[in-house]
C-alpha positions as CSV (number, residue, x, y, z in Angstrom):
1,M,93.7,91.8,95.1
2,S,93.6,95.3,93.6
3,N,95.6,98.4,94.5
4,Y,93.7,101.3,96.0
5,E,94.5,104.8,97.4
6,L,92.4,106.2,100.2
7,M,92.3,109.9,101.1
8,V,90.5,110.8,104.3
9,V,89.9,114.3,105.7
10,F,89.4,114.2,109.4
11,T,87.8,117.0,111.5
12,P,90.5,119.5,112.6
13,V,89.3,119.4,116.3
14,L,90.9,116.0,116.8
15,S,93.9,115.8,119.2
16,E,97.1,114.3,117.9
17,E,96.3,111.0,119.8
18,D,92.8,110.8,118.3
19,Y,94.2,111.5,114.8
20,K,96.7,108.6,115.1
21,A,94.2,106.3,116.7
22,S,91.8,106.9,113.8
23,Q,94.6,106.0,111.4
24,K,95.5,102.9,113.3
25,K,91.8,101.9,113.3
26,Y,91.5,102.0,109.5
27,T,94.9,100.2,108.9
28,A,93.9,97.5,111.4
29,F,90.5,97.2,109.6
30,I,92.2,96.7,106.3
31,K,94.5,94.0,107.7
32,E,91.6,92.2,109.4
33,N,89.8,91.9,106.1
34,G,92.6,90.4,104.2
35,G,94.2,93.6,102.9
36,E,97.7,94.8,103.0
37,V,98.9,98.4,103.8
38,V,101.5,99.5,101.2
39,H,102.2,103.1,102.3
40,E,100.8,105.6,104.8
41,N,101.2,109.3,104.5
42,P,99.7,111.7,107.1
43,W,99.6,115.1,105.6
44,G,98.4,116.9,108.7
45,L,96.4,120.1,108.9
46,K,95.6,121.7,105.6
47,S,93.1,124.3,104.4
48,L,90.0,123.1,102.6
49,A,89.0,124.4,99.2
50,Y,85.5,125.2,100.7
51,P,84.0,125.0,104.2
52,I,82.7,121.6,105.2
53,Q,80.4,121.5,108.3
54,K,81.5,125.1,109.0
55,K,85.2,124.0,109.1
56,T,87.8,125.6,106.9
57,T,90.7,123.2,107.7
58,G,91.0,119.4,108.0
59,L,93.5,116.7,108.9
60,Y,94.5,114.9,105.7
61,W,95.6,111.3,105.6
62,V,96.6,109.3,102.4
63,L,96.9,105.5,102.4
64,D,97.9,103.1,99.7
65,Y,96.7,99.5,100.2
66,N,95.9,96.2,98.4
67,A,92.6,94.5,99.1
68,P,89.9,92.3,97.6
69,S,87.5,94.1,95.4
70,D,84.5,93.5,97.7
71,F,86.4,95.1,100.7
72,N,85.7,98.7,99.7
73,E,82.0,98.5,100.4
74,K,82.8,97.4,104.0
75,L,85.4,100.2,104.3
76,K,82.9,102.7,103.1
77,I,80.3,101.7,105.7
78,Q,83.0,102.0,108.5
79,I,84.0,105.5,107.3
80,L,80.5,106.8,106.9
81,R,79.8,105.7,110.5
82,D,82.8,107.7,111.8
83,E,81.7,111.2,112.9
84,N,85.4,112.4,112.8
85,V,85.6,112.0,109.0
86,L,84.6,115.1,107.0
87,R,85.3,113.6,103.5
88,F,86.9,110.5,102.0
89,M,87.7,109.1,98.6
90,A,88.9,105.7,97.7
91,T,90.4,105.3,94.2
92,K,91.4,102.1,92.4
93,L,95.0,102.5,91.0
94,D,96.0,101.1,87.7
95,K,99.5,99.6,87.2
96,Y,100.9,103.0,86.0
97,A,99.7,104.8,89.1
98,V,101.2,102.0,91.3
99,E,104.5,102.3,89.5
100,Y,104.4,106.2,89.8
101,N,103.7,106.1,93.5
102,A,106.5,103.6,94.1
103,K,109.0,105.8,92.2
104,K,107.8,108.9,94.1
105,R,108.3,107.2,97.5
106,S,111.8,105.9,96.6
107,G,112.9,109.3,95.3
108,A,113.5,108.1,91.7
109,P,112.8,110.5,88.9
110,T,109.1,110.2,87.9
111,G,109.3,112.3,84.7
112,N,107.2,115.2,86.2
113,E,110.1,117.1,87.7
114,K,110.6,120.8,86.8
115,V,113.7,121.4,84.7
116,E,115.9,124.2,85.9
117,A,116.9,126.5,83.0
């Protein structure tokens, strides 16, 4: 099992219920295929750097999960079939990224904080 981070940008025209239903759909898909959800972080509505499908905003969602290495291809197929997804990116995390994310979630100092002078 490897650690991954998934960032999905959903279309901004989704209602709050549809946005949450899409999140639950993907977390359930991960669990059904032998994965484990570590952390979920819905960022909400954010501006895009450039227009995608004539939209300038998107609903962002970040998910940390553990899964077998062959799972990501199944996840990619599911996401590409979903018309509510504008963009997505799945990244494999190394042990340092996993440690950094855990520290950041717990509120412990990560070493990247700005020093007040």
